[in-house]
N, C-alpha and C positions, 0 to 999 in steps of 0.2 A: 489383453485388457485395454479398454479405452482410457483416455485421460480422465474423463468424468468418473468412470468406475474406480480409477486409482485414487482420485481425490475423495470420492464418497467413502472409499474404504478407510482412508486416513482419518477423516473427520468423524466416522462412525464409532471410533474407539472411545471408551469412557473418558470423560474430562474434556479439557480444551487443548487442542493440539499445540497452540502457541501461548497458552496461558490466558489469564483473564485480565492482566494488567497491561497498560498501554506500552507500545514500543518506546524505549528510553529516549531516542532521538525526538520522537513526536512529542513526548511529555515535556521536553526541554523547550519546545516552541510555544508553550501555553500563553506567554506574554504577547504573542502575535495574534491571538484569537479573541473574538468578541461574541457575546451572546447574540443570537439572531442571524449570524452569518449562514449562508447555505453551503454545506460541505459535501463533497463526494469522496467516499473512501473506496478506492479501487482494489479489487480482489481482497475484500475485507475479511475473508475467511470466517472464523467463528466469532468475530465481532469485537475483539478486545479494543481496537483502535476506533471503530465507529462509535461504540458505546462510550468510550472516554470522551470523544468529541461532543457527543450529546450531553454528557455530564458537564461539559464547559458551556453549555447553553446553545450549541449549534444546531441547526436544522439538518439532520444527517440523512444522506442517501447512501446505503451500504450495498455494494454490488459484488457479487461473487458467482463462480461457476457452479458451486456445490449447494443444492437444496439442503442438505444435512447441515452444512456449516451455517447457512442462513437461519435455519431453525434454532440452532444454538445461539447465534447472535441475538435473535429475538428474545430467547429465554434470559440471556445475560442482561439485556437492556431492561426487561421487565423486573428482574431481580434488583437492578440498580435504580429503579424508579424513573427511568427515562424512556423515550420512544425513538426508534429509528425506522426509516423506510427501507425495506430490503427489496432487492430485485435479483433474480437469477439471470445472469448474462454470460454469454461465452464471448469474451473480448477477442479471441482468435478468429471467430467467425464473422467478425464485423458488426459489433454492437453499434446501434445508432447513437453516436455521441451527440448530445444537445449543443446548441450554439450559445455561448456566453451565458451559462446557466448557473455557475457556482462561484461563490466568493473565495472558496478554499477547495483545493484538490490535494488528497493525501494518497501517496502510493508507497507502501512499505513492503519491501521484499517481494515484488510482483515480477519475478524474473523467469517466467515460464515461456516467454515468447521468443522464437527465433527472430533474427534481425529484420526480415521483411514485415512480419506481424508487429514487432516491437515498434517499428517506425510508424505503422498505422495507429498503434495505441498512443504513442507520444504525440502524434499529430492530433489525435482525438482529444487528448488532454488539453493541448493548446487551444483547440476549438471551444471546448466546454468551459474553460476558465474565463471569467469576466475580465475586461481590461482592469488592471490594478489588483487583480485577484492573486491570492497567495498559493504557491505551489511548494509542497513538501514531499521530498522523495528520499527514501533510504534504500540502498541495495548493497550487494556484495561486489567487491573488486576481484580482479584476476587472482590475487594471492589467496583468495578463499579456496581455490582448488587444493592448496597445500594443507589448509586447516581442516577441510572436510567436516565442518561443524554446522552445515545447513546450506540451503540454496542449490542452484543447479550444478551439474557436473560438466556442463558444456562451456568452454571458454567464451564462445560468442554470445552467450546470454548474460555474461557479467558486465558490469559497468566500468567505464573509465571516465576520467574528467573530460577527455577529448569528446567522447561519445555524448555525454550530457551537454557539453558546450555546443555540439553540432545542432541540438534540438532546441536548447533553451538559453543559448548564449546571449540572445538579445533581451532577456529578462532584466529588469531593474533590481537593484538591491540583491544582486546574485552572489550567493556564497556556495562554493563547492569544496567540501573537505574530505580528504582521504586519510584514514587512520586504522589502527588495529585496536580492538578492545574486546573485553570479555562480554558475551551476551548470555543472558539467562531468561529465555522466553519460551516457557513450556517445554515440551519434548522436541519441538521442531527446530529450535535455534538455541544451541547451548555450546558455550566454550569460546575460546579465542577466535576472533573473526576479523576479516578484512572488509572494512565498511567504507561506504562513500555516501555522503549526505548532500542534498541540494536543497537550498532555501532560495526562493526568488519570487518576483512579482511580474505578472504579464504586462 
């Protein structure tokens, strides 16, 4: 089974795999957002985060691997009375990241890439973010392998503070926090989790 078939199968199930409410970390950053900002939601899945950004008045570009997920994202947006622009993209195959195109880039639990491709994605994020633009990332740390409540099963796909500092350590207003917390986001992420959050400006 290909990765596309696997994700299509997960998103084809009834309902929304990760729920319809925004990621809790993202929702806590609402005070940093302003209507009219151009936002990219990386690997946005079935749309909960991209749609929430649109509800805050942002101009949202929602990118994901799965056409089934994107169709659900569009349906969720319509139900909430907002619009998002969706695009099917295989980030592992080298999506053409634009140059300084977004005021905000959001990446929530997009830990499907082995280290070489992850480096390319992180560099693409840097390229696509405008100077002064806001970057918001949440992922799982290594202890997540013990919890087993979501995320990858490969240690090298999990985040550490040193890893995020390697790629984004020169950002201003940078905050990286590691902590454990209960997560309840659809069927995909449920239970005690080892989290790491990044907030920074290019």
